[in-house]
Structures are given as structure tokens and as C-alpha cells.
Phi, psi and omega in degrees: 000316183296323183291321181299317178301306183302315181295323176304311181294321175299317175293323179299316185286326173297319177292322181292319177298317177304314186295314180295321178294312176310312183294318186289328172293319187285313180226101181247136178277127182270127172287150176277124180301150183293343176282347180285135169295113181301335176278345181244006181297147179294143183291342180238134179215096186203164175226138183222128174241354179062022182285347177270359187268160184266134176308129181089352174237188174195151177228105183237046177300327186281354181234179176252133179265130180279081191257128176229038173130342186257351173065223183270003185305322184289349194253133174205140177278132181231169183229136175276167176300336176278007178080003172291131179261145180209165184265126172258132176238124189241150171229137180238171183301130182075002181284133182044046184299138183199161002222111179073206187258351186274338172204145176252122183223161174221150191202165169208087188242150165232164182208161170295155180293124186306139173220170184282140181224010178302130184061028172249154179244127181233130179239124177227168181180176181188167170261139186221152181215134168268126178303157179303323175274011182297136181238117178280162178241149179276067180195190184276127173226115177260147185238347172195154171202148170251109191240129170270104197265139175240165176297134182061035184297137175223022180250163180288166174297164168296321176205135179215167175250111179251141169254143172219172168053060180046039173081010181279332185250125176244128179253115182236119181153203181167201188256132179268359179169195181133192174261116197292332178276355172265130184286175187311138172204145195300329185288323181279326176297323174307317183283312201249343189285132169231125178197154166239135177246137181242142174243135182287133178208126182049047174063022170218168180256122188246139178302130188246320186207152186215150180224130174242163181299146179054035170207156175288157177301150173224153175278154187300333180294343179283346182290145180261186175268022186275181189295343183286353172300332183309317185290350184235100177295136189281332176199173168209160190290178179286154184229050177227137168077016180208154173298139171225148182256125177248136180226136186232134173241127179223140171228121176279127181195145175279352187246179182284004179274356177289169175193157169231127178230136181231132176235136172238117179058042177067003170274118173296118188243349171212133180219087184249139170231128186151196184296138183233353183219091186226051183267149179221155178045077179184157174258110180290126180256349181137171178250141189238124169257112188246143174227138182132161179290139171222110190222167168290146176281160177294116182303334181281341182082356181285323182105127176289154181296161178293141181230126180243135180231146184253135181234147177204166173052051178290124189228141173220126184213192189251359182201152180300320185298317180290322176300315174300324178298321184272329178248075186281000000 
């Protein structure tokens, strides 16, 4: 009898350990290292690889879905032959259409629960893949964004990754400030816009155009050989049909100690230092890290094709060293 009780206890402990291990591998709270300033640490610190999810289904209870009528339909867990699980996010014509009369868009995004990030340092990243049969469109397609959101917001994110011209043009950047309620205009863009644009050539993306605060856009050929070139990578490799690692470093600041840094496969593709929070006239509601396709609607009304994008190893932490550890 005593032996049976001990055996039952042993089986119970093994099962509990297995469940805990499976859970911790799938969604794991990441400790903030001692060397990180606790006053500036990220309000989110976690790692997610979707391994505890059921294939064909999805559980996104830890996140918010940017739902405007489609619900969880765009989100599905899939599995590779090597048994790695990942999240597939799809967008179709008319899905989650938005917003008002000034623009027509459709999307399928999820996000961390918004939190305040002024004077905070956030490092986030993920692996992303366009499937081999992915069909680009001759229009705007966004795949991720970090957005400082205000009530009635009409400005771009602080940083996002956009594809244009059938995937041949990649625009990385966003707005470092402005009047939140007023939609895009050239005078504010001149002051606040920061971006690098890359054009596909010979199976890689080469720097084509760049924009920094308080300056007009310039072509890459206008770059000199001075030390300033360090901030402008000349090119990065193709990002289609294979897993690619995206990493983003952000410090929201009203002072010159702010920054936005973006890496694709550990190649630095945006390196901005300076003011990242120059907002006026608005009620700040929180910052959002969003993942998933967000595109313009077909102006002809026919509808763009369905687009599915794969994501894995979603990580948000407080420093690059920790991010590199999880996204090797």
C-alpha cells in the first residue's frame, strides 16, 4: 500500500514537472539582468516559441488581438517536419477593415498588452518567414510595428517594417513625434520622420534612400565616406522563403539619449540616435508591439490575394545581450 502511494506520488510529480517544463519552454518570463537599470527596464520581459500550442488552433490569451470583426480566424499554429511549431498569421480581402473614410486598410495583428514606455529601453524580436508561395502586392504591407499610441492617433509608429512594389522596396522607420490627432503631412514628416529605404537588386536589398530628423529625404549616393556612414548600412541579404531574425532596440526619450536600432539577421539596417518622443497635444494611452500583416486595401475593390506570414520565437526584454541569447 505504501509502495503504491509512493509510486502514485512519483508519477504525479513527473507529470507536474513535465507540464511545468512544457509551459516554461512555450511562454517564459525572462528575468531582468542585474546590470540593467531597473528604472529604464522594459515593462515586458518574456519569450514565446508556441511549442505548447495545438496544431491548427491558437491560444493568444496573453496578448491582445487587433480585432475589428474577424476574431481569431487569421491565427493558426502550424508544425514543420522537424516538429518545430510556429504561428501563421493570414490576411484576406476585407479582413478587419479600418478606419473611417480617410484610408482603407485590412489587417491581422496581435500585440503585447499596451504599457507606458517613456524613458524605458525595450528590445524585442522574432523569427519571420514568407512562405515559398508568398505573393507580394504592389502596395503597402507592414509586418511589425512599435507604436506609441495616443487617443485618436493618426500618426505612424515609431518604427515599423514595410514592403512596397511587390516586395522589392523595404521601408524601415517611422515618426519620432508630432501632433497625434493630425494625419500625415509633409511639414511634420520633415521634422519627425526617420527611415531607411532599401531596394532589391541582385537578390539583396541595397540602401536606396534615407531620412533623418529635420532634413529632407536623401538618396544613398549622397552619402560621403565620413564616419557618418556607419549609421547607414549599404545592403542586407534577401528575406524571402527562409527564416529570418528581426531585432529592434528602442529607447523612448524626449532627450538626445533616445534611439531606434533595427537588425535583420544581425545586420544593422537602421541606427538612429536622438529624440524619439516629441509628441504634442494628445493623451498618451500606451505603447504597442504589434506583429502580423497590415496592408492597404485594393483600390480597385477586386481584392488582393491572401497573404500568410510565419512568426516564431517572439521575445521582448530589456537589453540586447539578453535578446541575442534568446534569438541566436
